[in-house]
Backbone as CSV, one residue per row, in Angstrom:
resi,resn,N_x,N_y,N_z,CA_x,CA_y,CA_z,C_x,C_y,C_z
1,MET,-18.003,146.223,85.421,-19.141,145.400,85.027,-20.366,145.823,85.839
2,THR,-21.519,145.790,85.208,-22.772,146.170,85.856,-23.703,144.976,85.908
3,GLU,-24.301,144.729,87.065,-25.277,143.650,87.201,-26.672,144.182,86.900
4,ILE,-27.473,143.364,86.227,-28.821,143.757,85.814,-29.806,142.718,86.329
5,ASP,-30.906,143.183,86.908,-31.952,142.295,87.421,-32.987,142.066,86.327
6,LEU,-33.155,140.813,85.907,-34.075,140.494,84.824,-35.452,140.056,85.309
7,ARG,-35.667,140.016,86.608,-36.937,139.479,87.113,-38.132,140.320,86.684
8,GLU,-37.966,141.624,86.624,-39.055,142.507,86.197,-38.859,143.014,84.771
9,GLY,-37.849,142.547,84.099,-37.553,142.997,82.751,-36.466,144.054,82.739
10,ALA,-35.686,144.086,81.671,-34.585,145.046,81.574,-34.323,145.366,80.112
11,LEU,-33.753,146.543,79.895,-33.401,146.987,78.554,-32.019,146.472,78.171
12,PHE,-31.935,145.804,77.033,-30.660,145.446,76.433,-30.450,146.375,75.241
13,GLU,-29.456,147.248,75.343,-29.221,148.236,74.302,-28.450,147.632,73.140
14,LYS,-28.760,148.124,71.943,-28.082,147.588,70.762,-26.594,147.910,70.804
15,ARG,-25.806,146.978,70.289,-24.351,147.031,70.213,-23.682,146.931,71.586
16,CYS,-24.438,146.552,72.609,-23.838,146.283,73.913,-23.818,144.777,74.146
17,VAL,-22.819,144.309,74.899,-22.629,142.874,75.129,-23.094,142.521,76.532
18,TYR,-23.901,141.469,76.623,-24.435,141.020,77.916,-24.127,139.538,78.090
19,ILE,-23.755,139.166,79.302,-23.551,137.757,79.653,-24.617,137.382,80.678
20,VAL,-25.443,136.386,80.352,-26.583,136.039,81.192,-26.470,134.595,81.662
21,PRO,-26.437,134.338,82.978,-26.524,132.962,83.468,-27.914,132.398,83.139
22,LEU,-27.966,131.217,82.596,-29.239,130.607,82.225,-29.836,129.838,83.400
23,LYS,-31.145,129.656,83.358,-31.825,128.931,84.444,-31.487,127.445,84.395
24,GLU,-31.189,126.950,83.193,-30.872,125.524,83.034,-29.398,125.262,83.328
25,GLN,-29.108,124.075,83.811,-27.739,123.606,83.976,-27.574,122.282,83.245
26,TRP,-26.321,121.893,83.049,-26.008,120.670,82.295,-25.441,119.633,83.248
27,CYS,-26.002,118.434,83.164,-25.515,117.371,84.053,-25.610,116.022,83.354
28,PHE,-24.676,115.779,82.438,-24.549,114.485,81.786,-23.135,113.971,82.024
29,PRO,-22.947,113.134,83.030,-21.606,112.575,83.240,-21.100,111.886,81.976
30,GLU,-19.803,111.819,81.846,-19.190,111.302,80.623,-19.582,109.866,80.328
31,SER,-19.952,109.128,81.355,-20.296,107.724,81.157,-21.671,107.536,80.531
32,GLU,-22.499,108.579,80.517,-23.865,108.439,80.026,-23.935,108.623,78.501
33,ASP,-23.513,107.606,77.782,-23.650,107.543,76.330,-22.931,108.671,75.597
34,ASP,-21.948,109.310,76.238,-21.148,110.324,75.566,-22.038,111.425,74.980
35,ILE,-22.922,111.986,75.812,-23.868,113.005,75.367,-23.214,114.381,75.397
36,SER,-23.243,115.073,74.260,-22.765,116.450,74.175,-23.926,117.336,73.714
37,GLY,-23.680,118.640,73.646,-24.736,119.571,73.250,-24.278,120.531,72.173
38,LYS,-25.232,120.983,71.361,-24.954,121.944,70.302,-26.086,122.959,70.278
39,ALA,-25.751,124.242,70.317,-26.760,125.295,70.456,-26.790,126.208,69.240
40,ASN,-27.896,126.925,69.098,-28.020,127.973,68.084,-29.182,128.886,68.475
41,PRO,-29.209,130.116,67.949,-30.316,131.022,68.260,-31.647,130.479,67.738
42,LYS,-32.739,130.850,68.405,-34.067,130.542,67.886,-34.362,131.431,66.687
43,SER,-35.354,131.042,65.891,-35.667,131.782,64.665,-36.010,133.233,64.958
44,THR,-36.832,133.466,65.971,-37.216,134.836,66.305,-36.005,135.661,66.698
45,THR,-35.087,135.060,67.431,-33.868,135.752,67.841,-33.060,136.189,66.623
46,GLY,-32.885,135.285,65.678,-32.121,135.607,64.480,-32.767,136.691,63.647
47,ARG,-34.093,136.677,63.530,-34.781,137.656,62.676,-34.800,139.053,63.284
48,LEU,-34.521,139.139,64.576,-34.382,140.444,65.216,-32.925,140.876,65.289
49,ASP,-32.046,140.095,64.688,-30.610,140.408,64.681,-30.053,140.496,66.105
50,ILE,-30.513,139.587,66.962,-29.962,139.478,68.308,-28.920,138.360,68.274
51,PHE,-27.679,138.724,68.398,-26.578,137.759,68.327,-26.465,137.049,69.670
52,THR,-26.644,135.735,69.687,-26.531,134.973,70.929,-25.604,133.783,70.723
53,ARG,-24.844,133.469,71.767,-23.982,132.288,71.738,-23.969,131.655,73.126
54,LEU,-24.003,130.335,73.136,-23.953,129.594,74.390,-22.506,129.487,74.879
55,ILE,-22.333,129.598,76.213,-21.010,129.501,76.834,-21.094,128.526,78.011
56,THR,-20.040,127.749,78.212,-19.899,126.941,79.426,-18.602,127.352,80.128
57,ASP,-18.479,126.977,81.378,-17.228,127.232,82.084,-16.079,126.485,81.398
58,TYR,-14.937,127.150,81.263,-13.721,126.559,80.688,-13.923,126.076,79.251
59,ALA,-14.878,126.716,78.535,-15.176,126.272,77.172,-14.021,126.607,76.228
60,ILE,-13.812,125.777,75.241,-12.816,126.050,74.202,-13.473,126.547,72.915
61,GLU,-14.820,126.526,72.861,-15.527,127.057,71.713,-16.954,127.403,72.124
62,PHE,-17.562,128.319,71.358,-18.941,128.709,71.608,-19.903,127.648,71.085
63,GLU,-21.142,127.703,71.596,-22.276,126.928,71.088,-22.151,125.425,71.297
64,THR,-21.177,124.999,72.100,-20.950,123.567,72.297,-20.831,123.248,73.779
65,VAL,-21.481,122.162,74.183,-21.293,121.616,75.525,-20.541,120.298,75.365
66,GLN,-19.328,120.251,75.900,-18.509,119.060,75.743,-19.079,117.879,76.539
67,ALA,-18.911,116.676,76.014,-19.334,115.468,76.736,-18.622,115.414,78.085
68,GLY,-19.364,115.097,79.130,-18.794,115.006,80.468,-18.884,116.290,81.271
69,TYR,-19.317,117.372,80.635,-19.411,118.653,81.350,-20.552,118.609,82.364
70,ILE,-20.298,119.125,83.540,-21.322,119.285,84.568,-21.196,120.705,85.112
71,GLY,-22.246,121.503,84.962,-22.151,122.858,85.462,-23.127,123.815,84.813
72,PRO,-22.947,125.106,85.086,-23.884,126.123,84.597,-23.696,126.426,83.119
73,LEU,-24.733,127.030,82.540,-24.725,127.486,81.157,-24.947,128.996,81.140
74,TYR,-24.369,129.658,80.157,-24.500,131.102,80.023,-24.804,131.431,78.561
75,ALA,-25.380,132.607,78.342,-25.589,133.104,76.986,-24.919,134.459,76.832
76,GLU,-24.146,134.612,75.767,-23.684,135.931,75.361,-24.754,136.512,74.440
77,ILE,-25.236,137.717,74.733,-26.341,138.331,73.997,-25.923,139.719,73.537
78,VAL,-26.021,139.957,72.225,-25.667,141.257,71.657,-26.771,141.683,70.692
79,PRO,-27.686,142.573,71.086,-28.651,143.120,70.123,-27.903,144.016,69.131
80,ARG,-27.924,143.684,67.858,-27.081,144.389,66.896,-27.826,145.479,66.131
81,THR,-29.146,145.358,65.991,-29.908,146.336,65.212,-30.933,147.082,66.050
82,PHE,-31.664,146.367,66.925,-32.708,146.964,67.741,-32.385,146.799,69.222
83,SER,-32.677,147.821,70.022,-32.665,147.643,71.469,-33.908,146.852,71.866
84,VAL,-33.767,145.954,72.850,-34.876,145.052,73.180,-35.092,144.992,74.689
85,MET,-36.351,144.707,75.055,-36.701,144.437,76.449,-36.731,142.936,76.653
86,VAL,-35.987,142.461,77.646,-35.957,141.033,77.957,-36.373,140.823,79.408
87,LYS,-36.772,139.604,79.706,-37.243,139.293,81.051,-36.884,137.857,81.398
88,GLU,-36.715,137.613,82.671,-36.417,136.262,83.143,-37.440,135.270,82.589
89,GLY,-36.961,134.129,82.137,-37.831,133.087,81.614,-37.945,133.060,80.110
90,MET,-37.502,134.116,79.436,-37.545,134.110,77.969,-36.466,133.190,77.409
91,ALA,-36.779,132.551,76.282,-35.820,131.672,75.616,-35.356,132.332,74.326
92,LEU,-34.049,132.583,74.229,-33.484,133.197,73.032,-32.710,132.207,72.173
93,ASN,-32.217,131.153,72.782,-31.520,130.140,71.991,-32.023,128.758,72.372
94,GLN,-31.553,127.755,71.668,-32.026,126.389,71.891,-30.850,125.426,71.808
95,LEU,-31.043,124.283,72.441,-29.954,123.316,72.581,-30.448,121.942,72.159
96,ARG,-29.650,121.242,71.373,-30.000,119.877,71.001,-28.917,118.926,71.507
97,PHE,-29.317,117.704,71.750,-28.444,116.716,72.369,-27.881,115.778,71.305
98,VAL,-26.596,115.532,71.396,-25.898,114.712,70.407,-25.294,113.501,71.114
99,LYS,-25.596,112.319,70.608,-25.071,111.081,71.186,-23.903,110.583,70.344
100,GLY,-22.764,110.424,70.994,-21.592,109.912,70.294,-21.087,110.879,69.246
101,ARG,-20.615,110.349,68.139,-20.104,111.148,67.028,-20.834,110.757,65.748
102,PRO,-21.917,111.447,65.432,-22.716,111.082,64.253,-21.898,111.145,62.972
103,ARG,-22.201,110.239,62.051,-21.529,110.242,60.759,-22.032,111.395,59.895
104,PRO,-21.170,112.009,59.099,-21.660,112.997,58.132,-22.663,112.357,57.189
105,VAL,-23.599,113.137,56.685,-24.653,112.611,55.828,-24.087,111.947,54.581
106,ARG,-22.979,112.456,54.065,-22.419,111.875,52.833,-22.010,110.419,53.025
107,GLU,-21.872,109.997,54.299,-21.510,108.611,54.566,-22.729,107.765,54.896
108,ASP,-23.931,108.371,54.850,-25.148,107.660,55.220,-25.963,107.401,53.963
109,SER,-25.919,106.166,53.443,-26.583,105.853,52.181,-28.089,105.987,52.285
110,SER,-28.644,105.882,53.511,-30.095,105.974,53.658,-30.603,107.363,53.299
111,PHE,-29.763,108.375,53.415,-30.179,109.735,53.050,-30.501,109.810,51.563
112,ASP,-29.577,109.370,50.718,-29.804,109.423,49.278,-30.944,108.516,48.860
113,LYS,-31.067,107.370,49.509,-32.144,106.454,49.173,-33.492,107.079,49.493
114,HIS,-33.584,107.732,50.635,-34.827,108.383,51.026,-35.162,109.526,50.079
115,ASP,-34.140,110.235,49.628,-34.359,111.388,48.779,-34.916,110.989,47.419
116,GLU,-34.616,109.797,46.936,-35.158,109.339,45.669,-36.672,109.200,45.743
117,VAL,-37.199,108.934,46.909,-38.634,108.740,47.081,-39.325,110.067,47.410
118,THR,-38.737,110.854,48.305,-39.356,112.104,48.744,-38.302,113.207,48.763
119,PRO,-38.186,113.980,47.686,-37.222,115.086,47.670,-37.469,116.045,48.815
120,ARG,-36.404,116.656,49.328,-36.514,117.539,50.478,-36.476,119.012,50.101
121,ALA,-36.360,119.330,48.843,-36.349,120.728,48.419,-37.079,120.853,47.095
122,TYR,-37.875,121.926,46.973,-38.685,122.135,45.781,-38.464,123.544,45.248
123,ASN,-38.618,123.697,43.932,-38.561,124.986,43.286,-39.876,125.732,43.490
124,PRO,-39.925,127.036,43.138,-41.176,127.785,43.302,-42.368,127.168,42.569
125,ASP,-42.122,126.450,41.454,-43.224,125.820,40.720,-43.548,124.432,41.245
126,ASP,-42.999,124.071,42.430,-43.243,122.787,43.111,-42.552,121.606,42.446
127,SER,-41.693,121.843,41.475,-40.899,120.751,40.919,-39.713,120.476,41.848
128,PRO,-39.217,119.229,41.895,-38.080,118.935,42.777,-36.857,119.772,42.414
129,ALA,-36.206,120.335,43.405,-34.999,121.129,43.179,-33.851,120.228,42.768
130,GLU,-32.908,120.801,42.037,-31.767,120.031,41.555,-30.928,119.502,42.705
131,SER,-30.809,120.294,43.778,-30.042,119.872,44.949,-30.891,120.063,46.200
132,VAL,-30.794,119.127,47.136,-31.513,119.256,48.403,-30.644,119.940,49.452
133,LYS,-29.424,120.290,49.094,-28.502,120.866,50.069,-28.194,122.341,49.817
134,LEU,-28.291,122.823,48.581,-27.927,124.193,48.254,-29.157,125.098,48.297
135,ILE,-28.993,126.273,48.896,-30.075,127.244,49.035,-29.708,128.497,48.240
136,SER,-30.633,128.953,47.387,-30.384,130.146,46.587,-31.391,131.238,46.923
137,LEU,-31.138,132.440,46.429,-31.849,133.647,46.818,-32.978,133.948,45.840
138,ASP,-34.113,134.377,46.370,-35.245,134.788,45.542,-35.394,136.304,45.625
139,LEU,-35.009,137.006,44.553,-35.156,138.460,44.504,-36.203,138.892,43.490
140,VAL,-36.916,137.932,42.893,-37.951,138.243,41.915,-39.336,138.084,42.523
141,GLY,-39.531,137.009,43.289,-40.829,136.763,43.906,-41.858,136.324,42.881
142,SER,-43.092,136.157,43.352,-44.185,135.769,42.463,-45.461,136.437,42.954
143,GLY,-45.902,137.436,42.226,-47.119,138.132,42.595,-46.975,139.030,43.802
144,ASN,-45.760,139.306,44.220,-45.537,140.169,45.379,-44.310,141.029,45.098
145,ALA,-44.503,142.332,45.127,-43.424,143.241,44.761,-42.351,143.315,45.834
146,ILE,-42.654,142.915,47.060,-41.678,142.967,48.151,-40.969,141.616,48.253
147,VAL,-39.632,141.640,48.126,-38.863,140.398,48.179,-37.927,140.363,49.378
148,GLY,-37.925,141.414,50.189,-37.055,141.427,51.363,-37.259,142.697,52.166
149,TYR,-36.522,142.786,53.269,-36.578,143.958,54.140,-35.168,144.324,54.596
150,ARG,-34.935,145.626,54.739,-33.695,146.118,55.336,-34.047,146.874,56.602
151,ALA,-33.345,146.547,57.687,-33.640,147.188,58.967,-33.258,148.657,58.935
152,LYS,-34.112,149.504,59.518,-33.811,150.922,59.619,-32.748,151.135,60.694
153,PRO,-31.831,152.073,60.474,-30.735,152.274,61.439,-31.204,152.827,62.782
154,HIS,-32.347,153.526,62.791,-32.873,154.086,64.038,-34.341,153.679,64.150
155,ALA,-34.658,152.940,65.187,-36.007,152.399,65.337,-36.360,152.336,66.818
156,PRO,-37.649,152.226,67.142,-38.057,152.149,68.542,-37.600,150.859,69.222
157,LEU,-37.784,150.827,70.513,-37.492,149.652,71.336,-38.467,148.528,71.008
158,ILE,-37.994,147.284,71.099,-38.852,146.115,70.885,-38.950,145.318,72.178
159,ASP,-40.161,145.100,72.649,-40.410,144.244,73.803,-40.628,142.827,73.285
160,LEU,-39.740,141.917,73.643,-39.810,140.557,73.105,-41.051,139.804,73.559
161,ALA,-41.724,140.286,74.602,-42.920,139.610,75.113,-44.151,139.894,74.267
162,LEU,-44.100,140.911,73.407,-45.261,141.303,72.608,-45.254,140.573,71.271
163,VAL,-46.394,140.012,70.889,-46.524,139.237,69.652,-47.561,139.907,68.756
164,ASN,-47.251,139.967,67.448,-48.164,140.561,66.470,-48.538,141.987,66.880
165,HIS,-47.546,142.762,67.282,-47.805,144.042,67.929,-47.280,145.243,67.140
166,TYR,-46.064,145.194,66.636,-45.414,146.380,66.088,-45.707,146.558,64.600
167,ASP,-45.771,147.828,64.173,-45.948,148.169,62.770,-44.604,147.993,62.056
168,PRO,-44.509,147.101,61.090,-43.217,146.854,60.428,-42.607,148.105,59.803
169,SER,-43.435,149.045,59.345,-42.911,150.221,58.648,-42.075,151.117,59.559
170,GLU,-42.211,150.984,60.878,-41.401,151.762,61.798,-39.989,151.197,61.942
171,PHE,-39.798,149.955,61.519,-38.536,149.261,61.760,-37.834,148.812,60.478
172,TRP,-38.592,148.664,59.374,-38.048,148.018,58.187,-38.360,148.821,56.932
173,GLU,-37.428,148.781,55.991,-37.635,149.321,54.656,-37.822,148.153,53.690
174,PRO,-38.915,148.118,52.925,-39.123,146.995,51.997,-38.158,147.050,50.825
175,ILE,-37.782,145.880,50.342,-36.942,145.746,49.151,-37.832,145.235,48.027
176,ARG,-37.859,145.972,46.918,-38.752,145.636,45.821,-38.120,144.613,44.878
177,SER,-38.977,143.945,44.136,-38.558,142.896,43.204,-37.538,143.428,42.208
178,GLY,-36.516,142.628,41.952,-35.462,142.977,40.999,-34.521,141.816,40.838
179,ASN,-33.511,141.975,40.022,-32.575,140.886,39.767,-31.375,140.885,40.709
180,ARG,-31.110,142.050,41.358,-29.947,142.116,42.234,-30.133,143.222,43.250
181,ILE,-29.422,143.098,44.368,-29.351,144.161,45.356,-27.906,144.244,45.853
182,ILE,-27.548,145.398,46.388,-26.228,145.596,46.980,-26.381,145.554,48.492
183,LEU,-25.669,144.634,49.122,-25.661,144.544,50.577,-24.675,145.563,51.126
184,ASN,-25.170,146.504,51.907,-24.304,147.509,52.513,-23.700,146.966,53.801
185,PRO,-22.430,147.208,54.055,-21.813,146.735,55.298,-22.576,147.258,56.520
186,ASP,-22.752,146.383,57.499,-23.408,146.698,58.765,-24.923,146.802,58.670
187,ASP,-25.515,146.809,57.459,-26.970,146.766,57.360,-27.448,145.328,57.535
188,PHE,-28.664,145.185,58.026,-29.230,143.861,58.285,-30.430,143.649,57.368
189,TYR,-30.475,142.492,56.698,-31.485,142.198,55.699,-32.253,140.916,56.044
190,ILE,-33.543,140.928,55.753,-34.352,139.717,55.788,-34.713,139.378,54.347
191,LEU,-34.257,138.223,53.861,-34.528,137.770,52.508,-35.102,136.359,52.574
192,VAL,-35.385,135.770,51.432,-36.028,134.459,51.423,-35.425,133.587,50.322
193,SER,-35.495,132.290,50.525,-34.918,131.346,49.563,-35.885,131.072,48.419
194,LYS,-35.318,130.692,47.272,-36.148,130.199,46.172,-36.716,128.824,46.513
195,GLN,-35.885,127.984,47.107,-36.297,126.625,47.405,-37.250,126.582,48.609
196,LYS,-38.127,125.611,48.574,-38.970,125.308,49.728,-38.441,124.009,50.339
197,VAL,-38.156,124.073,51.632,-37.452,122.980,52.312,-38.463,122.062,53.000
198,TRP,-38.162,120.779,52.982,-39.044,119.745,53.530,-38.174,118.817,54.370
199,ILE,-38.316,118.872,55.704,-37.493,118.061,56.600,-38.337,116.911,57.165
200,PRO,-38.012,115.663,56.849,-38.773,114.537,57.401,-38.661,114.482,58.923
201,PRO,-39.610,113.828,59.604,-39.606,113.789,61.074,-38.391,113.108,61.687
202,ASP,-37.704,112.275,60.949,-36.556,111.571,61.519,-35.224,112.216,61.134
203,TRP,-35.285,113.454,60.612,-34.080,114.198,60.269,-34.182,115.621,60.800
204,SER,-33.067,116.292,60.914,-33.023,117.735,61.113,-31.961,118.272,60.152
205,ALA,-31.848,119.591,60.082,-30.855,120.180,59.185,-30.369,121.495,59.771
206,GLU,-29.194,121.902,59.346,-28.643,123.177,59.776,-27.987,123.849,58.577
207,MET,-28.243,125.153,58.430,-27.627,125.897,57.340,-26.276,126.427,57.779
208,VAL,-25.273,126.222,56.954,-23.953,126.778,57.219,-24.058,128.290,57.091
209,ALA,-23.735,129.019,58.166,-24.010,130.453,58.213,-23.071,131.266,57.331
210,TYR,-21.838,130.826,57.219,-20.862,131.621,56.477,-19.936,130.695,55.708
211,ASP,-19.815,130.945,54.418,-18.917,130.168,53.562,-18.286,131.144,52.576
212,ALA,-16.990,131.375,52.709,-16.304,132.373,51.885,-16.388,132.053,50.397
213,SER,-16.622,130.793,50.053,-16.715,130.449,48.634,-17.977,131.013,47.994
214,TYR,-19.006,131.341,48.803,-20.226,131.939,48.275,-20.162,133.460,48.280
215,GLY,-19.322,134.045,49.124,-19.223,135.498,49.185,-18.943,135.984,50.588
216,GLU,-18.584,137.260,50.692,-18.244,137.840,51.990,-19.492,138.362,52.691
217,PHE,-20.369,137.444,53.053,-21.564,137.800,53.791,-22.009,136.599,54.616
218,ARG,-22.815,136.896,55.603,-23.393,135.835,56.431,-24.857,135.682,56.032
219,SER,-25.311,134.452,55.833,-26.647,134.227,55.290,-27.667,133.822,56.341
220,HIS,-27.225,133.490,57.536,-28.176,132.995,58.521,-27.604,133.140,59.914
221,TYR,-28.468,133.504,60.887,-28.072,133.541,62.286,-28.785,132.469,63.100
222,ALA,-29.899,131.972,62.607,-30.657,130.943,63.317,-30.972,129.830,62.333
223,GLY,-29.944,129.087,61.949,-30.052,128.213,60.790,-30.460,126.787,61.058
224,PHE,-31.103,126.506,62.201,-31.490,125.134,62.493,-32.893,124.867,61.965
225,PHE,-33.068,123.754,61.257,-34.360,123.332,60.732,-34.828,122.118,61.534
226,ASP,-35.881,122.318,62.316,-36.361,121.262,63.206,-36.905,120.068,62.440
227,PRO,-36.948,118.895,63.081,-37.643,117.754,62.483,-39.086,118.123,62.160
228,GLY,-39.495,117.895,60.931,-40.853,118.221,60.522,-41.020,119.607,59.936
229,PHE,-39.946,120.398,59.839,-40.060,121.730,59.245,-40.512,121.603,57.792
230,GLY,-41.610,122.264,57.444,-42.131,122.209,56.084,-42.802,120.901,55.733
231,TYR,-42.926,119.998,56.702,-43.453,118.651,56.456,-44.967,118.650,56.614
232,ASP,-45.661,118.084,55.648,-47.105,117.898,55.730,-47.851,119.229,55.818
233,VAL,-47.342,120.274,55.152,-48.093,121.516,55.036,-49.143,121.342,53.953
234,ALA,-50.063,122.287,53.863,-51.203,122.126,52.966,-50.777,121.853,51.527
235,SER,-49.742,122.542,51.067,-49.298,122.354,49.684,-48.538,121.053,49.492
236,GLY,-47.988,120.536,50.574,-47.194,119.322,50.471,-45.834,119.528,49.873
237,ARG,-45.422,120.789,49.672,-44.171,121.061,48.978,-43.206,121.901,49.794
238,GLY,-43.247,121.815,51.095,-42.235,122.427,51.928,-42.493,123.888,52.266
239,THR,-41.510,124.482,52.943,-41.579,125.858,53.421,-40.286,126.576,53.067
240,ARG,-40.387,127.823,52.660,-39.195,128.597,52.300,-38.347,128.890,53.532
241,ALA,-37.076,129.031,53.301,-36.140,129.402,54.359,-35.997,130.918,54.369
242,VAL,-36.224,131.528,55.525,-36.003,132.962,55.674,-34.544,133.175,56.058
243,LEU,-33.888,134.110,55.378,-32.449,134.322,55.519,-32.182,135.639,56.227
244,GLU,-31.284,135.605,57.196,-30.858,136.799,57.924,-29.454,137.135,57.437
245,VAL,-29.350,138.178,56.639,-28.153,138.406,55.831,-27.433,139.671,56.281
246,ARG,-26.114,139.577,56.362,-25.283,140.727,56.693,-23.971,140.616,55.933
247,SER,-23.583,141.703,55.254,-22.329,141.733,54.522,-21.173,141.986,55.477
248,HIS,-19.989,141.480,55.120,-18.798,141.650,55.941,-17.924,142.772,55.377
249,GLU,-17.911,143.907,56.034,-16.939,144.990,55.821,-17.058,145.725,54.487
250,VAL,-17.385,145.052,53.407,-17.420,145.700,52.090,-18.791,145.486,51.460
251,PRO,-19.241,146.418,50.578,-20.493,146.192,49.840,-20.384,144.930,48.996
252,PHE,-21.504,144.221,48.884,-21.485,142.952,48.146,-22.779,142.828,47.352
253,VAL,-22.654,142.520,46.071,-23.815,142.362,45.195,-24.297,140.919,45.234
254,VAL,-25.606,140.735,45.462,-26.197,139.401,45.343,-27.279,139.459,44.276
255,GLU,-27.420,138.374,43.535,-28.349,138.327,42.418,-29.398,137.248,42.640
256,ASP,-30.507,137.389,41.930,-31.568,136.392,41.985,-31.032,135.029,41.568
257,GLY,-31.319,134.014,42.346,-30.856,132.666,42.047,-29.465,132.347,42.532
258,GLN,-28.787,133.328,43.144,-27.422,133.090,43.629,-27.431,132.157,44.838
259,ILE,-26.506,131.202,44.865,-26.387,130.296,46.003,-25.835,131.054,47.200
260,VAL,-26.541,130.977,48.325,-26.136,131.726,49.515,-25.966,130.836,50.748
261,GLY,-26.295,129.565,50.645,-26.177,128.706,51.818,-26.198,127.242,51.458
262,ARG,-25.802,126.428,52.424,-25.761,124.981,52.238,-26.340,124.309,53.480
263,LEU,-27.204,123.322,53.261,-27.802,122.593,54.366,-26.983,121.354,54.695
264,GLU,-26.780,121.132,55.976,-26.167,119.898,56.457,-27.211,119.136,57.265
265,TYR,-27.485,117.918,56.839,-28.544,117.128,57.453,-27.989,116.238,58.569
266,GLU,-28.829,115.998,59.590,-28.476,115.133,60.709,-29.610,114.141,60.947
267,ARG,-29.249,112.892,61.125,-30.255,111.866,61.406,-30.549,111.815,62.903
268,LEU,-31.817,111.711,63.262,-32.207,111.547,64.661,-32.120,110.081,65.061
269,LEU,-31.954,109.838,66.363,-31.955,108.462,66.850,-33.298,107.799,66.605
270,GLU,-34.380,108.587,66.714,-35.719,108.086,66.430,-36.621,109.301,66.192
271,PRO,-37.730,109.136,65.495,-38.633,110.283,65.289,-39.163,110.794,66.629
272,PRO,-39.235,112.108,66.822,-39.736,112.638,68.082,-41.245,112.469,68.207
273,GLU,-41.730,112.537,69.443,-43.170,112.447,69.677,-43.902,113.662,69.118
274,LYS,-43.238,114.841,69.153,-43.827,116.061,68.610,-42.894,116.598,67.535
275,ILE,-43.461,116.962,66.396,-42.658,117.526,65.321,-43.055,118.978,65.089
276,TYR,-42.177,119.697,64.412,-42.408,121.114,64.144,-43.680,121.282,63.324
277,GLY,-44.498,122.272,63.690,-45.721,122.514,62.946,-46.753,123.234,63.782
278,PRO,-47.904,123.561,63.182,-48.929,124.341,63.882,-49.524,123.629,65.087
279,LYS,-49.469,122.296,65.131,-50.061,121.576,66.253,-49.349,121.853,67.568
280,ILE,-48.082,122.256,67.519,-47.361,122.581,68.747,-47.098,124.082,68.846
281,GLY,-47.805,124.863,68.030,-47.680,126.309,68.110,-46.472,126.886,67.412
282,SER,-45.900,126.181,66.442,-44.747,126.694,65.710,-45.139,127.958,64.940
283,SER,-44.246,128.935,64.922,-44.586,130.248,64.368,-44.345,130.363,62.862
284,TYR,-43.477,129.534,62.296,-43.028,129.806,60.933,-43.173,128.592,60.012
285,GLN,-44.122,127.704,60.283,-44.202,126.464,59.527,-44.532,126.687,58.054
286,SER,-45.475,127.568,57.740,-45.890,127.783,56.352,-45.480,129.159,55.873
287,GLN,-44.320,129.605,56.288,-43.877,130.966,56.031,-43.492,131.189,54.573
288,GLY,-43.687,132.410,54.139,-42.995,132.905,52.972,-41.968,133.882,53.516
289,LEU,-41.871,135.041,52.883,-41.053,136.101,53.443,-41.766,136.639,54.677
290,SER,-41.184,136.501,55.847,-41.865,136.939,57.069,-40.867,137.446,58.094
291,LEU,-41.282,138.475,58.810,-40.491,139.026,59.895,-40.750,138.226,61.169
292,SER,-40.099,138.611,62.263,-40.302,137.891,63.520,-41.722,138.099,64.018
293,LYS,-42.137,137.260,64.957,-43.532,137.238,65.407,-43.923,138.484,66.186
294,GLN,-42.994,139.350,66.540,-43.339,140.587,67.245,-44.033,141.601,66.327
295,PHE,-43.910,141.438,65.002,-44.445,142.414,64.061,-45.800,141.963,63.513
296,ARG,-46.661,142.933,63.281,-47.974,142.634,62.719,-47.822,142.085,61.305
297,ARG,-48.659,141.126,60.970,-48.601,140.508,59.648,-49.192,141.450,58.609
């Protein structure tokens, strides 16, 4: 094993595995309202195909902090497509706090009641989507010939500290409008949903990353939708979900309108003081098809 000093920055090479002790620690004794934690990569992390998972000492599963745990936190980091420069203090994943054992949304009648008044998903023509939970693929677009991107197998280093800096053409091949594409094994794709998602301030949502019933591919690496995502944007009709897609082992055909993901909603204990959006510097509130913030628009 090799130790790496992150204080001045260090290179994380693609396809190499790194374990990083985090600056934060967890200290919620079991008596304090049974607080546990659930983690996932940040949006920028997922769009750069940087695989990250939270670890605790004696953990029985990734991305979870068990109630009663007291101790350090670690991140497993694997850059899968691009080599990246990282530095102490950067945040690659995020953690949310869970009190008790929340009921699944299907058991919460207030969800359906709220949806009758304000649908949470819209079609491209701004009409309410048939389902607020199912996400499908947009390979046709509207007025834009580019409907996705495929990462180039050989590309320069990316410094995560640089924003709006890199020329996308050095790293990505555009995917043109059509009815279907073939996902090649081990290639990484950025695609976009047909639906525009609208998350009220008192809810959050998470996309199920992999479901064999939809196909042998992964549709998302950073699938958490913050409270207020797509809420109160200029159009009033939500924000598209950007999908980070990778096929498993075999080529797989996906078509326009194909269902590729499912949203699971979670109710918050109370609306937060700050919600996702431009007022707090959120990067992807009114996004269409967009790469991570390191690339020039």
